[in-house]
N, C-alpha and C positions, 0 to 999 in steps of 0.2 A: 625518135629524130632518129641513132645509128640503127643501121641492120647489118648483119652479116652475111654475106653470100657469097654460094659456092656452087659448082654445075652441077651433082651430082648428090641426091639425098646422103649416101655415106658420109661424103666430104662436108656436110652441112651438121652431117652427127656429131661428125669433130669437132666442129668450131662452136656445139650448143656446149659441148663436156669442157670449153676451153676457156666460152668467152660468157660475160654477164651482159648479155644482150640480145637484143631479137634477132635468130638466126634465120634464114630461109635458102632453097633452092634452087636453080634455074631448071631444074626438071630432069637434067643430064643431057641437056641441050647441046649439038656439036656446033652451031652455028647460030650467030648473034641473029640471023636471020627469022631464028625460031623461039623467039621469046619478045616479051613486050617488057621495055625496060621503062615506059613510061611513067609506070604503075608508083617508080621509085624519086617522085620527082619533092615530092613533100617529107621523103627520108634524106640520110646523109649515108647514102650505101659504099659500105667498103666490100670488093670482093676478091675473095682468096680463091687461086689458081695455083695448081703443081706446074712442075716443072715441062711435063709432057701439055700441060692446058697452055702454053703460053700465045700463040698463035689466036687463039678464042681469046685469051684476055687482053692483046689487041685488037681485037675485033669492038670485044666489049667498051676500053674506052675508048673507041673514036665516037662511039656510040653513044654512052653516055657523057661526054661530053657536052652535045649535042641539047641535052635535055638538065645540064645541072652542072655546075661550078662545083659544086661543093660533094666532094667524092673521094675514095680513092681503090686502086687496083695493085693487088699484093700479089707478086708470082714467091712461092714459096719454093725453096730449094733440095724439094722431092716431087719423086714423080707424081702424085696426087695430093691433096691434103689431108685425106684421110692415113697418109705415111709420116707426118710431120708428130712432133711431139706436141703434149700439151702445150709447153713451157715455148716451145718454137713457135707458135700459133699468137699466143697471147704475146709474147715480144714482137712480133709483126705487126700485131693489133693495135700495140702501145704507139709505134711508131708510125703506122698509117694517119691514128689520129691525130699525133703531133703534126705531121707534115701537110695536113688539112688547115690545122693552126698556122703555122711557122712557115709556109711554102710563100715567098716570094719572088715575083720577075722584076725587071727594072725596062721600065719605056722611060719616058721623060719621068716620070717618080713611079714609086714603088709601088707594088700593084701584088692584089695576093691572088694566090695561084699555084695549086697542089703540083704542077710542074715543076717549081722552086729553080728556074732558071738561073736565079742569082744567085743560090746554093748555099744560104744559109744553112750551119748546122741543125741538124733535125734531132731531137731528142725529146721524150716521153715529161720530162721536168723544166724545158724549158719554156721561156716567155718573151713574147716581142712587144712593143710600146713607140710610141713615134714622140719627138720632142716637138712640143706644142706649148710655145708662151715663150714670147721676149725676154721672160723674168728665166726661165727654163735657161735660155740660151746664154745670158748674163751671168749666172750664177754659175755653169759649167764654164767658163771663160775664168773664174777665180782658180781655177783648179786645175789652167792651164790650157783645157781643152777648146778649139776652136771650131765651134758646130753652128747649124742653121733649124730653123727654125724643119719641120720634117723627116731630119735625120733618122733613123731606123734605128732603135735601140733592141738586140737580144740579151735577154736577161736570162745569164745562164744558173747553176746553183750557187750559194752561198753570196747573192747580191753582187754577184761579177756580172757586169753591165758593159758590153761590146759594141762601140758606136760606129754608127755606116755611114757616111756621109757624101754618095755611097761608097767610096773607098772605105776599107777598112781603119778607122782615123784612131781610134783610143781605147782602153779599156779601165773603164772605174773599178776602185775595188770598194764595197760599201758591208764591209762583212760585221754583223751586230758585233756590238764591243771591239770593233777596231778603228781606227780614225781612217777616215775616208782618204784615198791615194789615186792616182792618173798613171795610168802611163800609154805615153805617146805612142802609134803603130806609123802612123804616116804625117807626114808636112802637107798632106792634098790640100788647097782649098776648099772646104765647104760649097757644096751646091745648095740653094734653098730651094726648096720643094713645097709651090704654096700650097697651102691647107684645102683650098676650094679643087686644084685639080689633085690632090690625094682623093680627096672624099668624089668627084666626078668618075675618075678612073675606075674605084673600087664600089660604087654604084650596083650593078650587078651581080657583083658578088652579096654584096651588105641586104641588099635585096632578096637573095637566095634565102642567105641565113634568116633572115627575119621571114621570110613565108614558112621556113620550116619551123622555126620556134612559136610563132602563133598559132599554126597548127598544132602543134604540141600543147600547148597552154591552151585551146580549146577542146581538146580530149581531155585531159587533166586537170584542169584549172576549177573546178566549180566550187562557188561559193570562196572565191580565193582574195588573198590580202597578202603585201609585198613590203616584206622590212625595206626600209632606206634609210640608208645610214648617211645620206650625201656622197656617198662613194660611188664611181662610172659602172659598177658591176650592178649595183640594186638599181642605177638609174637605168641601167639598159633594157632590166624585166618590168622597171615601172612602166617604160615607154611600150614594151611588147604588151605588157598587159593590157593595158587600155586601149590599144589598137585588137588585142583577140577579144576582150569582156566588154567595152563602153564602159563599164563602170567596175572601179576597184580601188581598194583601200590603202592607204600608205603609212604604214605605222615608222614609226622616230623615237628610238628609244635612247632619251636625251640623258647625259651625263654631267657632272659639275667638271669635269676634265676632257670637254670635247676640244677637237680642231677648233681652233679658230676659224669663223667664218661658217661653221657649217650651219647652226642652226639658220642663218639667214636663206642661206641656198636651200637647206630643204623647201623652206617656206615658198622662194622663188619657182623651183621649180613644181610644187604641188598645185601653184597657181597656174604656172603658165600651162599644165597640162592636166586643169580642172580636176584634179584627184583631192578625194576629203583625206584629211590626214587626222589619222591618231597619236597623241604624245603621249608616250609614256616616260616619267620621270626617275631617274635613278640614284642615289648619292654614294658616289664611292669614298669611305669613310677610309682612308689612308693612314689616319695616326692609331687606327682602330688595325685593320687588318695586314700594316704595313703595304710598301711598294709593291705590285704584282710583280711576279717572275715568273719563271719559262715552266716551273716544278707547280709553280702555286698561281694559277692564274683566277683567286678567288672572283675578279669582276666581270669577267666573261659567262659567269656561273650566276652572277646579279642582272647581265645584261638580258641572260634567257629564261631567266624566271620572270621578267619585266616581261618579255617576248609574248611568254605563252599567255601572261596574265591578259594581256591586249589582245593576244589573238583566241582569246577559248571557244568564241561562238564560230569560227570560219573553220573550212571543212579543208582547202589547202594555203600553203604557205607557198609564194613563190620567190626562190632564193636564189643570187646571182654569185652562187660558187658557180668555178670553173676550174678547168683540169690541172691547168699550169699553175695555180697556185699551192699546190700541195700534192704529196703521192696517196696524202687519205681522202683527199677529194677528188682525185683523179680516178681511185675505185669504187668510188659511192656509184650505185645505179643513178640512171637518170630520175629516178621516181622512186621513192623512200615511203613504204606504208608503214605510218606509226600513228597513235591517235588522232595527229593531225599529218597528213601528206605533204610529202614536201619535192616539189620537181622542182628540177633546175635547167632551166630554158636556154641559159647562153653556157653550157657545159661544156661548147666544143669550141669556143671562143677563145682570140687571144685578147690583149690589153688594147692592141692595136685596133681591131676590129671594133670593140667597145668605143672606142674615141671616137674614132671617126663614124657609128652608128648614132652617139650622140648628136653630135655634131651637124649629122644629115638631116639630124631632126628638129633641126633650131633652134638647139637648146645649147648651153655652156658647160662649158668642164668646172670642176670645183677649183677655184682661184688657187688651192693648195696644187692643185696639177700643174697649172702653166707656173708656178716656180719650182719644181723638179721634183716633188712626190710622188713613187708609184701605188702608194696604195693611202688609205686613210683611215685609220683608229683614235686611237686616245692619246691625248700626251702624254700618259705615263706608261702606255703599252711597252712591254718588255721587248717587242721584235721592233721596238723605232732602234735604224742605225742612226749611228753617227753624222752622216748626212743628213737627214731627215730632222734631228735633233738643231744640228747647223741653222738649216732653213726657218726653224722656227726659232732660233736666240736672235738670228739676224734681220727676221721681217716681222716679230710679233714685240718681241719682250725686248 
């Protein structure tokens, strides 16, 4: 999917030393008229230029924008790319990927855009998502935060979430192990952004992402299965795999500590998509092993073993990992060649893109997202924040 591009072969060689992705050169051209950029329409191109090539960079950006909305152009603070340090190239690459994921413009609604006219802070470890669901709105009101559906959330490190309505309204602190708290930044009245309008304004961007991911799955997804937890990321992969391959199997690892409504939701999705569902059950014996901790995730090991058992005859696993979730996932390649190949077709998507993509395809989000959950796991997960525990206790127990 991602391809890093430099003007000359020596510059491309510098990129190949620094980056773990496909790299190419423009053949040393001095004008955009001398290169066919249309060959990049099924990729996510990130162009690298030196300071002396700034004029060519502007020309390339003007032309690539006609072909795809999903791209980035980087001008390094060196005369040419080959003069840059490897760490400088790597840092610029991570920022460029994050800008594709996080960039937002504001028209009548929020719109994905690498130009980032709205000015969202760009950071490789940040994610963003939309507030969707009246219950989510009402639950935030209990923290004293007045928002509307369609408000944007920029999720920073340590579960620090900045809410835009579109003004910067509040910061919610959800650090694991600490009580949830809110800091009000503005008393501005929130604007309601219709979800249907959000989908419509972002449809072209999402269709571009879809085309790129489908091409990627078709290239790498031989005899594939999709681990489907009921979460939004694995659901996006399931939709993409169904479109790319026509026939695909979903694997659901059911535990005795699943989130409420998950089994019913998994059944609903697979029925709606006409996907074969394989269910593998795992029993978490807390009395024997104790509660899972960050240092001892015995529960994860049991789920992985169950997944391997259920997918032993498959050649490819289509996984919903995204760069925004953790540094470890961000540094993984798009394809992991193990005994069973793993591929990551939504690696460069934001949570907001995933949400709208699911809704654009006529499916509902898991009910817990509509109450305020950012991610789904098990009810004994050590990564549950006090906010998520509060949501569970006040809605189900």
